N, C-alpha and C positions, 0 to 999 in steps of 0.2 A: 484488630484485637484477636489474634490467632489463638489465644489461650483463655478466652473469656470464661471466668468462673471455674476453671480447672483448679483443683487442689494439688499443689506441688510440694513435695518434701525435698529439701536440699540439705544434705549433711555437709558440715564444714562450710556452712553458708555465710558465716560472719565476715569473711575476708577473702582476698585473692580471687581465684576463678569462681568460687562459690558465690561471693557477693556480686560479682559481675553478672553471673547467670540469674541471680535473684532479681537484680534490677531489670535486666532485659525481659524476664518473664512477667514481672509485675507490670511493666509498661505495656505488655500485651494482654493484660486483663487477668492474669493468674492470681489466685490466692496462694501466697508463698509461705510455707512454714520452714524457717531456717533453723536448723538444729546444730548447735555448736556449744563448746564448753566455755568460750570467751564471752562472758555475760556483758561486759562493757561494750564491746564491738557489736555484739548481737542486738542489744537494745537500741544502740545508735542506728543500726541499719533498719531495725523494725520501724523506727520513726520515719526514716527516709522512704521505705517501701510503702508505708501507709498513705503517702501523698499521691501514690499511683493506684494502690490497691488497699483500701481501708481495712480489710479483714486480715491482712498478712500478719504473721506473728513470729516471735522468736521463742524457741524452746531450748533451755539449757540442758545439756546432756554430755556425759563423758562416754564415748563409744567403746572405751575399754571395759566398761561395766556391761559385760555381755548379757547378763540376766535382764537388764533394763531395755534392751533393744526392742523386743516385741511391744513393750508399753509405749514406746515412742509412737509406733504406728497406731495402737489402739487409742491413745490419747487424742491424736489428730483426727482419727475417724470419729471419735466421740464428739469432737468440737464441730467438725464440718460435715459429717455424715458420709464421707467418701474419700478416696484417694484416686487421683487421675494419673499422676506422674511421681515416680521415685527417682531422685538423682543422688547416686552414691558418689559424692565428690571428696569426702574427707579422707585424708591419708597423711601420716607423718612417718618419718624414717630418719635413720642416722647413716651418715656416709663414712665409709672406711674402705681401704684396699681389701681385695678379696681374701687374702690370707689372714686378715685381722678381724673379719666378721665373727661376731659371737652369737650364741643362741639367744641372748637377750636382745640383740639387734634384730634378729629374724622375728622373734616373738613380738617385738614392738611394731614392726612394719605390718605384719599380718594382723596384729591385734587392733591397729587403728584403721587399716584399709580393707584387707581381705575378709576378715570375719564379720565386721559390721555390714559389708556389702552382701555377704551370703545370708546372714540371719535377717537383715531387713528385707531382702527380697522374699524370703520365705514368709515373714510376717505380713508383708503387703500382698502376697499372692491372692488370697481370697477376695480382697477388695478390688484389686486390679482386674480380676476376672469379671467383676460386676460392671466396671466402667470400660472394659476393653482398653486398659491403660498402657502406659509406656514406662519403661525403665531405661535410665541413662547411667551407664557406669563409665569409669575412667581408666584408660590405659596410659602408657607413657612411652616416649621414644627411648627412655632409659632401658626399658625391657625389650623393645623391638630391635634396638641396635646394640644392646649390651654395653651401655655406657659405663666407663670406669668409675669406681668408688660407689656404685649404686646396686650392689648385690642384693641387699635386703629389699630395697624398693622395687627393683626390677623383677625379682621373684614374685613378690606379692601382686604387682601389676599384671604380670603375665598369667598368674593364677586367676585374677579377676576376669581377664579376657576369656580364659578357658570356660569358667562357669557361666559367663554371659552367653557364650555360644551354645552351651548345653541348654540353658534356660530358653533361649530363643527357639531352639528345636522342639523342646517339650511343651512350651507354653503358647506357641503360635496358634494351636487349635482353639485357644480361648480368646484369641484376638489381642494378646499381649505382645507388644513389640519390645525387644531388648537390644539396645545398641550401645556402642562404646565410642567415646571421644578420646582421641590422643592429642592433647593440646600442646602448644608452645606459647606461653604467655608470660608477661612480666608481672610476677607476683612477689610478695615478701620473701617467699622461699627461694625464688630464683635470685633475688637480690642478695640474700645471705650466701647462696652458693657462689655468686659472682665475687663476693668479698673473700670467701675461703679459697676459691680456685679461679682466680682471674684469667689465667691463660686458657683454661678449659672453657670458661664462659665465652671468651672472645672467639675461640675456635668454633664453638657451637653457633654463635651468631653469624660467623662467616660462612657456615654451611646452610644457612637459611636463604633460599633463592630470593625471597622478598626482602631480605636484608633488614629485617626489624623483628622485634618481639611482638607477639600479639597482645591486644588489649583484652582484659577479661570480660568487659561488658560489650564492646563493639565488635570484637572479632570472635570470641568464644560464645558469648551470649546468644547471638543469632543462630548458631549451629544447634545449641541446646533448645532454643525455641522451636526450630524446625523439627527436631527429633521428638519434641513433646506435643507437636501439633498433629492435626489430621492430615497435613501435607506429607507426612512420612509413613503413613499406614501400610505401605507396601514395602517397607524397608525394615529388616530385622537381622540380627546376628552380625552386623557390620561394624568394622572399626573405621571411624571417620577421622581422617588426619587433618586436624585444624592446627597446622604447625608451620604455615608459610612455605610448605613444600620441602621441608628439611628431610623427611623420610617419605619415599614414594614406594608404596606397597605394590608389588607386581604378582 
């Protein structure tokens, strides 16, 4: 039980990689607060999580409502008395060729991914100082490799990587670890991408040395558990490539 009684916030936790991490962490004893706008999926997952972790909860929130972000943190602290781990997983974006990207596309990607990550980190900071806690943010191979049609998404993901490294340097003295996962997993978003761009999807699969898409719970979940646990206390500011070897950072 590597995360026994640790309070974990996971944004975008109702589905995809978020739900996979939530299950993996709950099974390791964490009290998981999943934050998502999808109430039906969130409540269903809450029931499932409580079979492993009876105190786990679902909280409905729209991360585009920037003024509400600090309240997410304060409400969870009010309920559980602390925060040990913040996982900024939520992100949505629209695909288009570079020349067709609009300001609205950029604003949507930054509004659902970058800004919630930034402001939730700031809101959680005083509580993570108390617990010497952990932050897990999310990058993407789309940003690291410059994937076609992913301008808005890639820009926001690389911005998240940048602020994560700054926070790791500034907050290390308080015992706060900040790390980044760059995953490759079979999620509803990937399935939608496969339908829209089948040739690109197959090409991406062919570039994975392990020749398969990762599983959100059994492949990405354990990486998140590790970064949330005491086992990773001497690791910070790092991008962990949980992508089957598709991108090898040198």
